Backbone as numpy.savetxt, mean C-alpha at the origin, in Angstrom:
# Nx Ny Nz CAx CAy CAz Cx Cy Cz
7.15 -39.39 -6.69 6.30 -38.19 -6.69 7.19 -36.94 -6.69
6.83 -36.02 -7.56 7.58 -34.78 -7.62 7.27 -33.90 -6.42
8.29 -33.20 -5.96 8.06 -32.22 -4.91 7.21 -31.09 -5.45
6.34 -30.58 -4.61 5.53 -29.44 -5.02 6.42 -28.23 -5.29
6.05 -27.47 -6.29 6.80 -26.24 -6.58 6.67 -25.29 -5.39
7.75 -24.66 -5.01 7.67 -23.74 -3.87 6.77 -22.56 -4.18
6.07 -22.11 -3.17 5.21 -20.94 -3.35 6.05 -19.72 -3.65
5.53 -18.87 -4.52 6.20 -17.60 -4.71 5.95 -16.72 -3.49
6.81 -15.77 -3.30 6.76 -14.91 -2.12 6.47 -13.48 -2.53
5.65 -12.81 -1.75 5.41 -11.38 -1.91 6.25 -10.66 -0.87
7.24 -9.91 -1.33 8.13 -9.17 -0.45 7.65 -7.72 -0.39
7.41 -7.21 0.80 6.87 -5.86 0.97 7.81 -5.04 1.84
8.31 -3.96 1.27 9.24 -3.08 1.99 8.53 -1.80 2.38
8.61 -1.46 3.68 8.04 -0.22 4.21 9.19 0.73 4.56
9.62 1.58 3.66 10.76 2.46 3.96 10.49 3.46 5.08
9.22 3.67 5.41 8.87 4.63 6.45 8.73 3.97 7.83
8.87 2.65 7.89 8.55 1.93 9.13 9.73 1.87 10.08
9.48 2.23 11.33 10.49 2.03 12.36 10.42 0.58 12.83
11.52 0.08 13.34 11.59 -1.32 13.75 12.26 -1.45 15.11
11.97 -2.54 15.75 12.65 -2.92 16.97 13.04 -4.39 16.81
14.26 -4.61 16.36 14.67 -5.95 16.00 13.92 -6.37 14.74
13.26 -7.51 14.79 12.47 -7.97 13.64 11.07 -7.38 13.64
10.69 -6.71 14.71 9.33 -6.16 14.85 9.19 -4.87 14.06
8.16 -4.81 13.21 7.88 -3.61 12.43 6.70 -2.90 13.06
6.89 -1.64 13.38 5.85 -0.87 14.06 5.15 0.04 13.05
4.16 -0.53 12.36 3.47 0.22 11.30 2.09 -0.39 11.07
1.08 0.46 10.90 -0.28 -0.01 10.71 -0.41 -0.95 9.52
0.26 -0.61 8.41 0.18 -1.43 7.21 0.68 -2.85 7.47
1.75 -2.95 8.26 2.29 -4.27 8.57 1.35 -5.03 9.49
0.79 -4.35 10.49 -0.19 -5.00 11.37 -1.36 -5.54 10.55
-1.84 -4.73 9.62 -2.97 -5.11 8.78 -2.66 -6.36 7.97
-1.54 -6.36 7.27 -1.19 -7.50 6.42 -0.96 -8.76 7.23
-0.25 -8.66 8.31 0.11 -9.86 9.07 -1.09 -10.48 9.78
-1.95 -9.66 10.35 -3.05 -10.23 11.14 -4.25 -10.62 10.29
-4.46 -9.94 9.17 -5.63 -10.27 8.34 -5.30 -11.19 7.17
-4.03 -11.22 6.72 -3.75 -11.90 5.46 -2.63 -12.94 5.50
-1.74 -12.87 6.46 -0.59 -13.77 6.39 -0.99 -15.24 6.37
-1.98 -15.62 7.16 -2.41 -17.01 7.20 -3.33 -17.36 6.04
-3.99 -16.39 5.49 -4.99 -16.65 4.45 -4.47 -16.47 3.04
-3.33 -15.83 2.88 -2.83 -15.52 1.55 -2.41 -16.78 0.80
-2.52 -16.74 -0.52 -2.11 -17.85 -1.36 -0.62 -17.82 -1.66
0.04 -16.77 -1.24 1.49 -16.64 -1.41 2.13 -16.35 -0.06
3.40 -16.60 0.02 4.14 -16.32 1.25 4.35 -14.81 1.36
4.12 -14.27 2.55 4.28 -12.84 2.78 5.52 -12.59 3.64
6.41 -11.73 3.15 7.57 -11.29 3.90 7.58 -9.77 3.92
7.72 -9.19 5.12 7.71 -7.73 5.22 9.02 -7.23 5.81
9.36 -5.99 5.44 10.64 -5.40 5.82 10.44 -3.94 6.18
11.01 -3.53 7.30 11.01 -2.12 7.67 12.30 -1.45 7.23
12.45 -0.19 7.59 13.63 0.58 7.16 14.93 -0.10 7.54
15.01 -0.63 8.76 16.25 -1.26 9.22 16.53 -2.59 8.52
15.55 -3.11 7.77 15.72 -4.40 7.08 15.96 -4.23 5.58
16.27 -3.02 5.14 16.35 -2.79 3.70 17.44 -3.63 3.04
18.51 -3.97 3.74 19.54 -4.82 3.17 19.00 -6.22 2.87
18.12 -6.71 3.76 17.51 -8.02 3.54 16.58 -7.98 2.32
15.82 -6.89 2.21 14.93 -6.74 1.05 15.75 -6.68 -0.23
16.82 -5.91 -0.24 17.67 -5.79 -1.42 18.29 -7.13 -1.81
18.69 -7.90 -0.81 19.27 -9.22 -1.09 18.26 -10.12 -1.78
17.02 -10.15 -1.27 15.98 -10.96 -1.89 15.63 -10.44 -3.28
15.63 -9.13 -3.42 15.31 -8.51 -4.71 16.34 -8.92 -5.76
17.61 -8.93 -5.41 18.65 -9.30 -6.36 18.62 -10.79 -6.68
18.27 -11.61 -5.67 18.23 -13.06 -5.87 17.03 -13.45 -6.73
15.86 -12.85 -6.45 14.66 -12.99 -7.29 14.31 -14.44 -7.60
14.01 -15.20 -6.57 13.66 -16.61 -6.73 12.16 -16.82 -6.97
11.82 -17.90 -7.67 10.46 -18.44 -7.75 9.42 -17.40 -8.19
9.80 -16.52 -9.10 8.86 -15.49 -9.58 8.29 -14.66 -8.44
9.12 -14.38 -7.46 8.69 -13.55 -6.34 8.26 -12.17 -6.83
7.37 -11.55 -6.04 6.90 -10.20 -6.33 7.44 -9.25 -5.27
7.75 -8.02 -5.69 8.35 -7.04 -4.79 7.54 -5.75 -4.81
7.24 -5.25 -3.62 6.44 -4.04 -3.47 7.11 -3.09 -2.49
6.96 -1.81 -2.76 7.40 -0.78 -1.83 6.17 0.03 -1.46
5.83 0.03 -0.18 4.59 0.64 0.30 4.91 1.94 1.04
4.30 3.02 0.61 4.51 4.30 1.28 3.33 5.24 1.03
3.24 6.24 1.87 2.21 7.27 1.74 2.80 8.52 1.10
1.94 9.38 0.57 2.45 10.64 0.06 2.80 11.58 1.21
2.01 11.56 2.28 2.36 12.30 3.51 2.74 13.75 3.25
1.97 14.43 2.42 2.23 15.84 2.19 1.85 16.63 3.44
2.73 17.53 3.86 2.45 18.34 5.04 1.37 19.36 4.73
0.67 19.87 5.74 -0.38 20.87 5.50 0.11 22.08 4.71
1.37 22.46 4.90 1.92 23.61 4.17 2.39 23.23 2.77
2.41 21.92 2.48 2.85 21.39 1.19 4.31 21.73 0.88
5.10 22.00 1.91 6.49 22.39 1.67 7.43 21.20 1.51
6.89 19.97 1.62 7.75 18.80 1.48 7.47 18.01 0.20
6.74 18.60 -0.74 6.39 17.89 -1.97 7.64 17.42 -2.72
8.63 18.28 -2.85 9.84 17.90 -3.59 10.57 16.75 -2.90
10.55 16.73 -1.57 11.21 15.66 -0.82 10.50 14.33 -1.08
9.16 14.35 -1.03 8.38 13.13 -1.27 8.63 12.62 -2.69
8.61 13.51 -3.67 8.87 13.12 -5.06 10.27 12.53 -5.23
11.24 13.16 -4.58 12.62 12.67 -4.66 12.73 11.25 -4.11
12.08 11.02 -2.96 12.14 9.69 -2.35 11.49 8.64 -3.24
10.33 8.95 -3.81 9.64 7.98 -4.66 10.46 7.66 -5.90
11.05 8.67 -6.50 11.89 8.44 -7.67 13.11 7.59 -7.31
13.66 7.81 -6.11 14.84 7.04 -5.70 14.49 5.57 -5.47
13.30 5.29 -4.92 12.89 3.90 -4.73 12.77 3.21 -6.09
12.17 3.89 -7.04 12.00 3.29 -8.37 13.33 3.06 -9.06
14.28 3.98 -8.87 15.59 3.84 -9.50 16.35 2.66 -8.90
16.21 2.44 -7.59 16.95 1.37 -6.92 16.29 0.01 -7.12
14.94 0.00 -7.21 14.21 -1.26 -7.34 13.25 -1.17 -8.54
13.77 -1.16 -9.76 12.90 -0.92 -10.92 11.85 -1.99 -11.16
12.04 -3.21 -10.64 11.04 -4.26 -10.82 9.95 -4.20 -9.75
10.18 -3.47 -8.69 9.21 -3.40 -7.60 8.05 -2.48 -7.97
6.87 -2.82 -7.49 5.70 -1.98 -7.70 5.54 -1.02 -6.53
5.36 0.23 -6.84 5.23 1.27 -5.83 3.76 1.37 -5.41
3.48 1.04 -4.15 2.11 1.07 -3.63 1.93 2.36 -2.85
1.37 3.34 -3.53 1.16 4.65 -2.93 -0.25 4.78 -2.38
-0.36 5.44 -1.25 -1.67 5.84 -0.73 -1.61 7.34 -0.45
-2.61 8.05 -0.91 -2.65 9.50 -0.71 -3.87 9.85 0.16
-3.66 10.48 1.31 -2.32 10.79 1.77 -1.78 9.76 2.75
-2.58 8.83 3.16 -2.07 7.85 4.11 -2.83 6.53 3.95
-2.35 5.52 4.65 -2.91 4.18 4.61 -4.40 4.17 4.94
-4.83 5.09 5.80 -6.25 5.12 6.18 -7.18 5.37 4.99
-6.65 5.91 3.90 -7.46 6.03 2.68 -7.93 4.66 2.24
-7.04 3.66 2.33 -7.43 2.30 1.98 -8.52 1.78 2.91
-8.42 2.06 4.19 -9.44 1.59 5.13 -10.79 2.25 4.86
-10.78 3.46 4.29 -12.05 4.11 3.90 -12.78 3.30 2.84
-12.06 2.51 2.07 -12.68 1.74 0.99 -13.56 0.61 1.52
-13.43 0.29 2.80 -14.28 -0.73 3.40 -15.71 -0.24 3.58
-15.95 1.05 3.36 -17.32 1.58 3.49 -18.20 1.22 2.31
-17.60 0.62 1.27 -18.35 0.15 0.10 -19.07 1.28 -0.64
-18.45 2.45 -0.65 -18.97 3.56 -1.45 -17.78 4.37 -1.94
-17.92 4.93 -3.12 -16.82 5.69 -3.71 -16.35 6.77 -2.74
-15.02 6.84 -2.57 -14.44 7.83 -1.67 -13.56 8.78 -2.47
-14.01 10.02 -2.61 -13.28 11.01 -3.40 -13.09 12.32 -2.64
-13.25 12.28 -1.34 -13.18 13.50 -0.54 -11.74 13.99 -0.42
-11.45 15.22 -0.83 -10.08 15.75 -0.69 -9.63 15.74 0.75
-8.35 15.52 0.95 -7.78 15.46 2.30 -7.83 16.83 2.96
-8.26 16.85 4.21 -8.19 18.08 5.00 -7.26 17.87 6.20
-7.61 16.89 7.05 -6.73 16.53 8.17 -6.79 15.02 8.37
-5.79 14.50 9.06 -5.78 13.07 9.35 -6.96 12.69 10.23
-7.37 13.59 11.11 -8.51 13.31 11.96 -9.79 13.14 11.17
-10.00 13.99 10.17 -11.18 13.87 9.32 -11.14 12.57 8.53
-9.95 12.22 8.00 -9.81 10.97 7.26 -10.15 9.77 8.15
-9.68 9.79 9.39 -9.99 8.71 10.32 -11.48 8.63 10.59
-12.14 9.77 10.74 -13.60 9.78 10.93 -14.31 9.20 9.72
-13.80 9.50 8.52 -14.42 9.00 7.29 -14.33 7.48 7.17
-13.39 6.87 7.87 -13.28 5.41 7.85 -14.52 4.76 8.46
-15.14 5.42 9.41 -16.32 4.90 10.10 -16.04 3.57 10.79
-14.85 3.47 11.38 -14.49 2.29 12.15 -14.29 2.74 13.59
-15.28 2.48 14.41 -15.27 2.96 15.78 -14.06 2.43 16.55
-13.46 3.34 17.28 -12.34 2.94 18.13 -11.04 2.71 17.41
-10.94 3.17 16.16 -9.73 2.92 15.39 -8.51 3.53 16.08
-7.45 2.72 16.14 -6.17 3.18 16.65 -5.07 2.61 15.77
-4.01 3.39 15.60 -2.87 2.91 14.83 -2.00 2.02 15.71
-2.63 1.00 16.28 -1.95 0.10 17.19 -2.24 -1.35 16.80
-1.30 -2.22 17.12 -1.44 -3.61 16.72 -2.68 -4.27 17.32
-3.03 -3.93 18.56 -4.19 -4.55 19.20 -5.47 -4.29 18.40
-5.60 -3.10 17.81 -6.81 -2.80 17.02 -6.86 -3.71 15.80
-5.74 -3.92 15.15 -5.72 -4.76 13.95 -5.93 -6.23 14.29
-5.49 -6.65 15.45 -5.77 -8.01 15.90 -7.28 -8.19 16.12
-7.86 -7.23 16.82 -9.28 -7.31 17.16 -10.16 -7.30 15.91
-9.75 -6.56 14.89 -10.58 -6.39 13.69 -10.09 -7.19 12.49
-9.19 -8.14 12.73 -8.57 -8.89 11.64 -9.60 -9.63 10.78
-10.56 -10.28 11.42 -11.54 -11.06 10.66 -12.40 -10.16 9.78
-12.88 -9.05 10.33 -13.69 -8.12 9.54 -12.90 -7.59 8.34
-11.65 -7.23 8.55 -10.83 -6.67 7.47 -10.57 -7.71 6.39
-10.41 -8.97 6.80 -10.22 -10.03 5.80 -11.53 -10.36 5.08
-12.59 -10.52 5.83 -13.87 -10.94 5.24 -14.39 -9.94 4.20
-14.02 -8.69 4.31 -14.57 -7.65 3.44 -13.55 -7.04 2.48
-12.42 -7.70 2.30 -11.38 -7.10 1.46 -11.78 -7.02 -0.02
-12.60 -7.97 -0.49 -12.99 -7.94 -1.91 -13.86 -6.72 -2.22
-14.74 -6.38 -1.31 -15.54 -5.16 -1.48 -14.65 -3.93 -1.46
-13.65 -3.93 -0.57 -12.73 -2.80 -0.49 -11.94 -2.64 -1.79
-11.51 -3.75 -2.38 -10.79 -3.70 -3.66 -11.68 -3.08 -4.74
-12.92 -3.53 -4.82 -13.85 -2.99 -5.82 -14.07 -1.50 -5.62
-14.27 -1.10 -4.37 -14.48 0.32 -4.08 -13.25 1.14 -4.41
-12.07 0.60 -4.12 -10.83 1.32 -4.41 -10.68 1.57 -5.90
-10.99 0.57 -6.71 -10.87 0.74 -8.17 -11.87 1.77 -8.67
-13.09 1.72 -8.15 -14.10 2.70 -8.59 -13.73 4.11 -8.15
-13.17 4.21 -6.95 -12.76 5.52 -6.43 -11.61 6.08 -7.25
-10.61 5.23 -7.55 -9.48 5.69 -8.37 -9.96 6.16 -9.75
-10.86 5.40 -10.34 -11.38 5.76 -11.66 -11.99 7.16 -11.62
-12.79 7.42 -10.61 -13.45 8.72 -10.48 -12.42 9.83 -10.29
-11.48 9.62 -9.36 -10.49 10.65 -9.06 -9.53 10.87 -10.22
-9.02 9.77 -10.80 -8.05 9.91 -11.89 -8.68 10.57 -13.11
-9.88 10.14 -13.47 -10.51 10.71 -14.66 -10.84 12.18 -14.46
-11.23 12.54 -13.24 -11.56 13.95 -13.00 -10.33 14.86 -13.06
-9.12 14.25 -12.98 -7.88 15.03 -13.06 -7.11 14.72 -14.35
-7.78 14.10 -15.31 -7.17 13.85 -16.61 -6.15 12.74 -16.66
-6.09 11.91 -15.60 -5.16 10.79 -15.58 -5.81 9.54 -16.15
-6.21 9.63 -17.41 -7.01 8.56 -18.01 -6.17 7.40 -18.52
-4.85 7.54 -18.55 -4.00 6.46 -19.07 -3.56 5.47 -18.00
-3.80 5.78 -16.72 -3.37 4.89 -15.65 -4.29 3.68 -15.55
-3.69 2.51 -15.47 -4.43 1.25 -15.37 -5.04 1.12 -13.97
-6.33 0.86 -13.92 -7.00 0.74 -12.62 -7.00 -0.69 -12.10
-6.80 -1.67 -12.98 -6.89 -3.06 -12.60 -5.55 -3.68 -12.24
-4.48 -2.99 -12.55 -3.16 -3.44 -12.19 -2.29 -2.21 -11.95
-1.15 -2.43 -11.36 -0.23 -1.32 -11.16 0.32 -0.89 -12.51
0.41 0.40 -12.79 0.86 0.84 -14.12 2.34 0.65 -14.38
3.10 0.14 -13.39 4.53 -0.06 -13.60 5.31 1.18 -13.18
6.47 1.36 -13.79 7.31 2.50 -13.44 6.58 3.80 -13.75
6.56 4.68 -12.78 5.87 5.96 -12.92 6.89 7.04 -13.26
6.64 7.77 -14.35 7.59 8.83 -14.69 7.42 10.02 -13.74
8.36 10.96 -13.82 8.38 12.08 -12.87 7.12 12.93 -12.94
6.56 13.07 -14.14 5.34 13.86 -14.28 4.16 13.19 -13.59
4.02 11.88 -13.77 2.93 11.14 -13.11 3.12 11.16 -11.60
4.35 10.98 -11.14 4.60 11.02 -9.70 4.19 12.37 -9.13
4.52 13.45 -9.83 4.14 14.78 -9.35 2.62 14.88 -9.22
1.90 14.38 -10.22 0.44 14.46 -10.18 -0.13 13.60 -9.06
0.42 12.42 -8.88 -0.10 11.53 -7.84 0.21 12.07 -6.44
1.38 12.65 -6.27 1.76 13.17 -4.95 0.84 14.32 -4.54
0.42 15.10 -5.50 -0.42 16.26 -5.17 -1.91 15.94 -5.24
-2.25 14.68 -5.54 -3.64 14.28 -5.71 -4.14 13.53 -4.47
-5.39 13.77 -4.10 -6.01 13.00 -3.03 -7.49 12.82 -3.37
-8.14 11.77 -2.90 -7.54 10.59 -2.29 -7.44 9.45 -3.31
-6.53 8.55 -3.12 -6.46 7.32 -3.90 -5.51 6.38 -3.17
-5.56 5.12 -3.53 -4.64 4.13 -2.97 -4.45 3.00 -3.96
-3.23 2.48 -3.99 -2.91 1.28 -4.77 -2.84 0.04 -3.88
-3.31 0.15 -2.66 -3.22 -0.99 -1.75 -4.02 -2.18 -2.27
-5.05 -1.92 -3.05 -5.84 -3.02 -3.63 -4.99 -3.93 -4.50
-3.98 -3.34 -5.19 -3.11 -4.14 -6.06 -2.27 -5.12 -5.24
-1.78 -4.65 -4.11 -0.98 -5.51 -3.24 -1.82 -6.66 -2.68
-3.01 -6.36 -2.20 -3.89 -7.41 -1.66 -4.26 -8.41 -2.76
-4.53 -7.91 -3.96 -4.85 -8.81 -5.05 -3.71 -9.76 -5.37
-2.48 -9.28 -5.30 -1.32 -10.14 -5.56 -1.19 -11.22 -4.50
-1.46 -10.87 -3.26 -1.38 -11.86 -2.18 -2.43 -12.95 -2.32
-3.61 -12.58 -2.80 -4.75 -13.49 -2.77 -5.00 -14.22 -4.08
-4.19 -13.98 -5.09 -4.39 -14.64 -6.39 -3.24 -15.61 -6.70
């Protein structure tokens, strides 16, 4: 009997994540590990800022048709004085990891959680507090215990969230003339002009693409 082919792995790098040893302290990581790690059809490996050498090593080795993602927020400050810094960072990630898909959320990961409301979300960002209220998830905290407690709900409803995310992106992108961007898959390497438009645009998220890769 032949050995089963090894599962491909989804490698996810969070350049914004602080770490304590192997522990990654980030909402996105809590979400993926507690809601999807056991249920995913592919192996999930995550990396914080301090683990970037490990991510780079796996990226260069590129075994078993592994997939590589870099997850980050636009995180534009209220004064918008850090736009050039955000654009520079995104371009540098793409230059260093050209095969990796850039999973952007504008302006933060909570935009993705808003998609669980099963209705198009196109409200421009005002404050993080307003965005959190728009999620309509009572008691939400950017803490691991919240993601543990709500893991089943977040998993059970991810397909609706993916559908809502695609519909929301379509509405937002088309209203800003970004009609060439693929809504059903990641568009690949983003040129500087597209990055500028995406960084200054709200709300949208590519988190649906990452979840789809894990579950297919």
